[in-house]
Biotite code that builds the C-alpha atoms (Angstrom):
import biotite.structure as struc

atoms = struc.array([
    struc.Atom([24.851, 33.183, 36.930], chain_id="A", res_id=1, res_name="MET", atom_name="CA", element="C"),
    struc.Atom([27.621, 32.040, 34.692], chain_id="A", res_id=2, res_name="ASP", atom_name="CA", element="C"),
    struc.Atom([27.021, 30.090, 31.565], chain_id="A", res_id=3, res_name="PHE", atom_name="CA", element="C"),
    struc.Atom([29.490, 28.569, 29.844], chain_id="A", res_id=4, res_name="SER", atom_name="CA", element="C"),
    struc.Atom([29.885, 28.773, 26.095], chain_id="A", res_id=5, res_name="LEU", atom_name="CA", element="C"),
    struc.Atom([28.228, 25.542, 25.437], chain_id="A", res_id=6, res_name="ASP", atom_name="CA", element="C"),
    struc.Atom([25.130, 26.200, 27.751], chain_id="A", res_id=7, res_name="GLU", atom_name="CA", element="C"),
    struc.Atom([24.652, 29.624, 25.303], chain_id="A", res_id=8, res_name="GLU", atom_name="CA", element="C"),
    struc.Atom([24.859, 28.087, 22.472], chain_id="A", res_id=9, res_name="LEU", atom_name="CA", element="C"),
    struc.Atom([22.022, 25.940, 23.489], chain_id="A", res_id=10, res_name="LEU", atom_name="CA", element="C"),
    struc.Atom([19.978, 28.608, 24.602], chain_id="A", res_id=11, res_name="VAL", atom_name="CA", element="C"),
    struc.Atom([20.715, 30.830, 21.405], chain_id="A", res_id=12, res_name="ILE", atom_name="CA", element="C"),
    struc.Atom([20.000, 27.544, 19.126], chain_id="A", res_id=13, res_name="ALA", atom_name="CA", element="C"),
    struc.Atom([16.577, 26.793, 21.259], chain_id="A", res_id=14, res_name="SER", atom_name="CA", element="C"),
    struc.Atom([15.448, 30.747, 20.808], chain_id="A", res_id=15, res_name="ILE", atom_name="CA", element="C"),
    struc.Atom([16.151, 30.313, 17.131], chain_id="A", res_id=16, res_name="ALA", atom_name="CA", element="C"),
    struc.Atom([14.416, 27.079, 17.052], chain_id="A", res_id=17, res_name="ASP", atom_name="CA", element="C"),
    struc.Atom([11.347, 28.398, 18.566], chain_id="A", res_id=18, res_name="GLU", atom_name="CA", element="C"),
    struc.Atom([11.389, 31.836, 16.215], chain_id="A", res_id=19, res_name="GLU", atom_name="CA", element="C"),
    struc.Atom([11.560, 29.543, 12.956], chain_id="A", res_id=20, res_name="GLU", atom_name="CA", element="C"),
    struc.Atom([8.771, 27.302, 14.346], chain_id="A", res_id=21, res_name="LYS", atom_name="CA", element="C"),
    struc.Atom([6.664, 30.557, 15.003], chain_id="A", res_id=22, res_name="ARG", atom_name="CA", element="C"),
    struc.Atom([7.611, 31.535, 11.609], chain_id="A", res_id=23, res_name="GLU", atom_name="CA", element="C"),
    struc.Atom([5.780, 29.178, 9.476], chain_id="A", res_id=24, res_name="LYS", atom_name="CA", element="C"),
    struc.Atom([2.416, 30.098, 8.869], chain_id="A", res_id=25, res_name="LYS", atom_name="CA", element="C"),
    struc.Atom([-0.354, 27.587, 7.882], chain_id="A", res_id=26, res_name="ARG", atom_name="CA", element="C"),
    struc.Atom([-2.890, 28.026, 5.103], chain_id="A", res_id=27, res_name="LEU", atom_name="CA", element="C"),
    struc.Atom([-6.483, 28.123, 6.339], chain_id="A", res_id=28, res_name="TRP", atom_name="CA", element="C"),
    struc.Atom([-7.259, 27.471, 2.954], chain_id="A", res_id=29, res_name="VAL", atom_name="CA", element="C"),
    struc.Atom([-5.155, 26.156, -0.008], chain_id="A", res_id=30, res_name="HIS", atom_name="CA", element="C"),
    struc.Atom([-4.849, 28.081, -3.003], chain_id="A", res_id=31, res_name="ASN", atom_name="CA", element="C"),
    struc.Atom([-6.431, 25.128, -5.057], chain_id="A", res_id=32, res_name="ILE", atom_name="CA", element="C"),
    struc.Atom([-9.535, 25.381, -2.852], chain_id="A", res_id=33, res_name="ASN", atom_name="CA", element="C"),
    struc.Atom([-9.896, 29.139, -3.024], chain_id="A", res_id=34, res_name="LEU", atom_name="CA", element="C"),
    struc.Atom([-11.009, 28.593, -6.934], chain_id="A", res_id=35, res_name="LYS", atom_name="CA", element="C"),
    struc.Atom([-13.801, 25.877, -6.165], chain_id="A", res_id=36, res_name="ARG", atom_name="CA", element="C"),
    struc.Atom([-16.183, 28.409, -6.922], chain_id="A", res_id=37, res_name="ASP", atom_name="CA", element="C"),
    struc.Atom([-14.920, 28.940, -10.501], chain_id="A", res_id=38, res_name="GLU", atom_name="CA", element="C"),
    struc.Atom([-13.215, 25.754, -11.374], chain_id="A", res_id=39, res_name="HIS", atom_name="CA", element="C"),
    struc.Atom([-14.784, 23.371, -8.854], chain_id="A", res_id=40, res_name="GLY", atom_name="CA", element="C"),
    struc.Atom([-16.826, 20.120, -10.576], chain_id="A", res_id=41, res_name="GLU", atom_name="CA", element="C"),
    struc.Atom([-20.329, 21.558, -8.901], chain_id="A", res_id=42, res_name="PHE", atom_name="CA", element="C"),
    struc.Atom([-19.796, 24.995, -10.559], chain_id="A", res_id=43, res_name="HIS", atom_name="CA", element="C"),
    struc.Atom([-18.679, 23.711, -13.886], chain_id="A", res_id=44, res_name="THR", atom_name="CA", element="C"),
    struc.Atom([-20.623, 20.548, -14.096], chain_id="A", res_id=45, res_name="LEU", atom_name="CA", element="C"),
    struc.Atom([-24.025, 21.151, -12.608], chain_id="A", res_id=46, res_name="PHE", atom_name="CA", element="C"),
    struc.Atom([-25.333, 23.797, -14.910], chain_id="A", res_id=47, res_name="PRO", atom_name="CA", element="C"),
    struc.Atom([-24.451, 21.713, -17.694], chain_id="A", res_id=48, res_name="ASP", atom_name="CA", element="C"),
    struc.Atom([-26.324, 18.713, -16.171], chain_id="A", res_id=49, res_name="LEU", atom_name="CA", element="C"),
    struc.Atom([-29.503, 20.581, -15.782], chain_id="A", res_id=50, res_name="LEU", atom_name="CA", element="C"),
    struc.Atom([-29.637, 21.317, -19.271], chain_id="A", res_id=51, res_name="GLN", atom_name="CA", element="C"),
    struc.Atom([-29.429, 17.528, -20.200], chain_id="A", res_id=52, res_name="ASP", atom_name="CA", element="C"),
    struc.Atom([-32.113, 15.431, -18.076], chain_id="A", res_id=53, res_name="GLU", atom_name="CA", element="C"),
    struc.Atom([-30.778, 12.327, -18.966], chain_id="A", res_id=54, res_name="ALA", atom_name="CA", element="C"),
    struc.Atom([-27.186, 13.076, -18.264], chain_id="A", res_id=55, res_name="LYS", atom_name="CA", element="C"),
    struc.Atom([-28.873, 14.194, -14.813], chain_id="A", res_id=56, res_name="PHE", atom_name="CA", element="C"),
    struc.Atom([-30.220, 11.148, -14.062], chain_id="A", res_id=57, res_name="PHE", atom_name="CA", element="C"),
    struc.Atom([-27.189, 9.096, -14.725], chain_id="A", res_id=58, res_name="LYS", atom_name="CA", element="C"),
    struc.Atom([-25.191, 11.432, -12.449], chain_id="A", res_id=59, res_name="TYR", atom_name="CA", element="C"),
    struc.Atom([-27.436, 11.649, -9.418], chain_id="A", res_id=60, res_name="PHE", atom_name="CA", element="C"),
    struc.Atom([-29.831, 8.844, -10.067], chain_id="A", res_id=61, res_name="ARG", atom_name="CA", element="C"),
    struc.Atom([-33.024, 11.128, -9.616], chain_id="A", res_id=62, res_name="MET", atom_name="CA", element="C"),
    struc.Atom([-34.583, 13.763, -12.070], chain_id="A", res_id=63, res_name="SER", atom_name="CA", element="C"),
    struc.Atom([-33.818, 17.306, -11.895], chain_id="A", res_id=64, res_name="SER", atom_name="CA", element="C"),
    struc.Atom([-37.273, 17.837, -10.328], chain_id="A", res_id=65, res_name="GLN", atom_name="CA", element="C"),
    struc.Atom([-36.958, 15.081, -7.449], chain_id="A", res_id=66, res_name="LYS", atom_name="CA", element="C"),
    struc.Atom([-33.559, 16.770, -7.030], chain_id="A", res_id=67, res_name="PHE", atom_name="CA", element="C"),
    struc.Atom([-35.062, 20.343, -6.410], chain_id="A", res_id=68, res_name="PHE", atom_name="CA", element="C"),
    struc.Atom([-37.823, 18.793, -4.241], chain_id="A", res_id=69, res_name="GLU", atom_name="CA", element="C"),
    struc.Atom([-35.521, 17.082, -1.871], chain_id="A", res_id=70, res_name="LEU", atom_name="CA", element="C"),
    struc.Atom([-33.815, 20.500, -1.674], chain_id="A", res_id=71, res_name="LEU", atom_name="CA", element="C"),
    struc.Atom([-36.861, 21.924, -0.584], chain_id="A", res_id=72, res_name="ASN", atom_name="CA", element="C"),
    struc.Atom([-37.363, 19.188, 2.064], chain_id="A", res_id=73, res_name="MET", atom_name="CA", element="C"),
    struc.Atom([-34.325, 19.785, 3.623], chain_id="A", res_id=74, res_name="LEU", atom_name="CA", element="C"),
    struc.Atom([-33.865, 23.399, 4.862], chain_id="A", res_id=75, res_name="PRO", atom_name="CA", element="C"),
    struc.Atom([-31.437, 22.414, 7.591], chain_id="A", res_id=76, res_name="GLN", atom_name="CA", element="C"),
    struc.Atom([-28.779, 22.264, 4.756], chain_id="A", res_id=77, res_name="LEU", atom_name="CA", element="C"),
    struc.Atom([-28.734, 26.018, 4.956], chain_id="A", res_id=78, res_name="GLN", atom_name="CA", element="C"),
    struc.Atom([-25.485, 26.769, 7.093], chain_id="A", res_id=79, res_name="LYS", atom_name="CA", element="C"),
    struc.Atom([-24.233, 30.388, 8.120], chain_id="A", res_id=80, res_name="GLN", atom_name="CA", element="C"),
    struc.Atom([-21.197, 32.014, 6.717], chain_id="A", res_id=81, res_name="ASP", atom_name="CA", element="C"),
    struc.Atom([-18.445, 32.876, 9.279], chain_id="A", res_id=82, res_name="THR", atom_name="CA", element="C"),
    struc.Atom([-16.222, 35.301, 9.090], chain_id="A", res_id=83, res_name="ASN", atom_name="CA", element="C"),
    struc.Atom([-13.634, 33.340, 8.181], chain_id="A", res_id=84, res_name="PHE", atom_name="CA", element="C"),
    struc.Atom([-15.044, 31.693, 5.468], chain_id="A", res_id=85, res_name="ARG", atom_name="CA", element="C"),
    struc.Atom([-17.856, 30.779, 3.146], chain_id="A", res_id=86, res_name="ARG", atom_name="CA", element="C"),
    struc.Atom([-20.449, 27.952, 3.873], chain_id="A", res_id=87, res_name="CYS", atom_name="CA", element="C"),
    struc.Atom([-21.497, 25.412, 1.325], chain_id="A", res_id=88, res_name="ILE", atom_name="CA", element="C"),
    struc.Atom([-24.561, 26.464, -0.162], chain_id="A", res_id=89, res_name="PRO", atom_name="CA", element="C"),
    struc.Atom([-27.745, 23.790, -0.025], chain_id="A", res_id=90, res_name="PRO", atom_name="CA", element="C"),
    struc.Atom([-27.493, 22.570, -3.216], chain_id="A", res_id=91, res_name="ASP", atom_name="CA", element="C"),
    struc.Atom([-23.896, 22.113, -3.662], chain_id="A", res_id=92, res_name="GLU", atom_name="CA", element="C"),
    struc.Atom([-24.269, 20.046, 0.009], chain_id="A", res_id=93, res_name="ARG", atom_name="CA", element="C"),
    struc.Atom([-26.840, 17.680, -1.442], chain_id="A", res_id=94, res_name="LEU", atom_name="CA", element="C"),
    struc.Atom([-25.216, 17.196, -4.916], chain_id="A", res_id=95, res_name="ALA", atom_name="CA", element="C"),
    struc.Atom([-22.083, 16.103, -3.058], chain_id="A", res_id=96, res_name="ILE", atom_name="CA", element="C"),
    struc.Atom([-23.919, 13.792, -0.563], chain_id="A", res_id=97, res_name="THR", atom_name="CA", element="C"),
    struc.Atom([-26.011, 12.203, -3.523], chain_id="A", res_id=98, res_name="LEU", atom_name="CA", element="C"),
    struc.Atom([-22.810, 11.535, -5.820], chain_id="A", res_id=99, res_name="LYS", atom_name="CA", element="C"),
])
C-alpha cells in the first residue's frame, strides 16, 4: 500500500495531535483548594466565631449550642474518606449548608 506524501503527512500530524492530547494532564484538585485546610474560610473563621457567641449568632443565625445539637442530630453528614481525597467533616458540611 503506497501512501502519497500528503497522506503520510496527515497520518503523522494526526498521531502527533493524539500524543499532545494525551500529554495534557488534568488536576484532580486545584492547588488553591489543596490549602483549604489551612487557609479556608471554615478553618480560619469558625474557631474565632466560637469565641464570640454574638458573632456566631450573626453568622449562622443560631447559637453555637444549637449548632452542635443540630450536628449531633445529623449523623448521616459523616462521610467516608477515599483513597483519592479526604471527605468534608460534618461540622464543616453543616456550616456550609447553614451559611
